[in-house]
C-alpha positions in Angstrom: 0.0 0.0 0.0 2.8 2.4 0.8 4.3 1.6 -2.6 1.1 2.6 -4.4 0.9 5.8 -2.4 4.4 6.8 -3.5 3.5 6.1 -7.2 0.5 8.3 -7.0 2.1 11.3 -5.3 5.2 11.2 -7.5 3.5 11.8 -10.8 1.3 14.7 -9.4 4.4 16.4 -8.0 6.1 16.1 -11.4 3.1 17.6 -13.1 3.2 20.5 -10.6 6.9 21.2 -11.3 6.3 21.0 -15.1 3.3 23.3 -14.8 5.3 25.9 -12.8 8.2 25.8 -15.3 5.8 25.9 -18.2 4.1 29.0 -17.0 7.2 31.0 -15.9 9.5 30.2 -18.7 8.5 30.9 -22.3 11.1 30.9 -25.0 9.5 33.9 -26.7 10.0 36.0 -23.5 13.7 35.1 -23.1 15.2 37.4 -25.7 13.2 40.5 -24.8 14.0 39.8 -21.1 17.7 39.6 -22.0 17.6 42.9 -23.9 15.7 44.7 -21.1 18.2 43.3 -18.5 21.2 44.5 -20.7 19.7 48.0 -21.0 19.0 48.3 -17.3 22.6 47.2 -16.6 23.9 49.9 -19.0 21.9 52.6 -17.2 23.0 51.4 -13.8 26.7 51.6 -15.0 26.2 55.1 -16.3 24.7 56.2 -13.0 27.6 55.0 -10.9 29.4 57.8 -9.0 32.8 58.7 -10.3 35.8 56.9 -8.9 39.2 58.5 -8.2 42.0 58.3 -10.7 44.1 55.4 -9.3 46.1 54.4 -12.4 49.9 54.9 -12.6 50.2 57.3 -15.4 46.9 59.2 -15.1 46.6 61.7 -12.3 44.4 64.5 -11.1 41.8 64.8 -8.3 38.4 63.3 -8.4 35.7 65.3 -10.2 34.3 67.8 -7.8 36.4 66.5 -4.9 38.0 69.9 -4.3 35.1 72.4 -4.0 37.4 75.4 -4.4 38.7 74.4 -7.9 36.6 74.4 -11.1 35.0 71.2 -12.2 36.4 69.7 -15.4 32.8 69.2 -16.5 30.6 72.1 -15.5 26.8 72.3 -15.2 26.8 74.0 -18.7 26.1 71.0 -20.8 26.2 73.0 -24.0 30.0 73.6 -23.6 32.2 71.3 -25.7 34.7 68.9 -24.2 38.2 68.6 -25.5 41.6 67.1 -24.9 44.9 68.9 -25.6 48.1 67.1 -26.6 51.2 69.1 -25.8 54.2 67.9 -28.0 57.8 68.4 -27.2 59.5 70.3 -30.0 63.1 70.0 -28.7 63.2 66.3 -29.5 63.0 67.1 -33.3 60.6 64.2 -33.9 59.4 63.7 -37.5 55.8 64.2 -38.5 55.1 60.4 -38.3 56.7 60.1 -34.9 54.7 63.0 -33.6 51.5 61.5 -34.9 52.4 58.1 -33.3 53.2 59.7 -29.9 49.9 61.7 -30.0 48.0 58.5 -30.7 49.7 56.9 -27.7 48.7 59.8 -25.5 45.0 59.8 -26.7 44.6 56.0 -26.5 46.4 55.9 -23.1 44.1 58.5 -21.6 41.1 56.8 -23.1 42.2 53.4 -21.6 42.7 54.9 -18.2 39.4 56.8 -18.2 37.6 53.6 -19.3 38.5 52.2 -15.9 38.3 55.3 -13.7 35.7 57.7 -15.2 33.4 56.3 -17.9 30.8 59.1 -17.6 33.4 61.7 -18.5 34.5 59.6 -21.4 31.0 59.1 -22.7 30.3 62.8 -22.6 33.6 63.5 -24.5 32.5 60.9 -27.1 29.2 62.7 -27.5 31.1 65.9 -28.5 33.2 64.1 -31.1 36.3 63.4 -29.0 38.0 66.7 -29.9 41.8 66.6 -29.7 43.9 69.7 -30.2 47.7 69.4 -30.7 49.9 72.2 -29.5 53.6 72.6 -28.7 55.7 74.4 -26.1 57.4 77.7 -27.0 59.5 78.3 -23.8 63.2 77.6 -23.7 63.0 75.7 -20.4 60.5 73.1 -21.8 60.9 70.5 -19.0 60.2 73.0 -16.3 57.2 74.5 -18.2 55.8 71.1 -19.0 55.9 70.1 -15.4 54.2 73.4 -14.4 51.6 72.8 -17.1 50.9 69.3 -15.8 50.7 70.5 -12.2 48.3 73.4 -13.2 46.0 70.9 -15.0 45.9 68.5 -12.1 45.4 71.3 -9.7 42.0 72.2 -11.2 40.9 68.6 -11.6 41.9 67.8 -15.2 43.3 64.3 -15.9 46.8 64.1 -17.4 48.7 61.4 -19.2 52.4 61.5 -20.1 53.8 59.4 -22.9 57.3 57.9 -22.4 58.8 56.6 -25.6 60.1 53.1 -25.9 63.2 54.3 -27.7 62.9 52.0 -30.8 63.2 54.6 -33.5 64.1 58.3 -33.4 64.6 59.2 -29.7 66.1 57.6 -26.6 64.1 55.3 -24.4 62.1 57.0 -21.6 61.9 60.4 -23.3 58.7 62.1 -22.4 57.2 63.1 -25.7 53.6 64.2 -25.3 51.5 65.4 -22.3 47.7 64.8 -22.7 45.5 67.2 -20.7 41.7 66.5 -20.5 39.2 65.8 -21.6 37.4 68.6 -19.9 35.2 71.6 -20.6 36.8 73.7 -23.3 37.0 76.8 -21.0 38.6 74.8 -18.2 41.2 73.2 -20.5 41.8 76.6 -22.2 42.6 78.1 -18.8 45.7 75.9 -18.8 46.6 75.5 -22.4 45.1 78.5 -24.1 48.4 80.3 -24.6 50.1 77.4 -26.4 50.5 77.5 -30.2 49.0 74.9 -32.5 51.5 72.5 -34.0 
């Protein structure tokens, strides 16, 4: 008798489980659910608060951390964002070498910002990822470049310095390009506005 009781309860329990699974899982709802989940995850990622710059080559305080200095992205959303690449002229690099070093600076900054400040990066992308290439005019280039880097970091702009590998025209470890920004055009111009275009 016990055996027959088990046989009767087992099939009904199996039917209950099949019924529950059949109602809750429908293949036609899987793809839309997956898409909705992806979109929700994307919005949650965009709404995360900014993290500090903790990478080795990138530096500068957290957005809005220092209330006395201007923010690199102001409340004025109409203002364009840009990055300025400051090239060393004293190294006498050829045009191709300069282009290569500027590409290293831009992609290096992009890579670092992907990990530390995606919202700034996305805003810059919306404005076309503007990059302006300038060069230093002063005779004491190293001192001026360090002051420029310090000034940028002092107002919250991210910076990235390219050190060459030394495979072609210049010696290994030579600092070739300083990337400043991205940030609001007016904020970046307050640091680099007096430099001449290359």
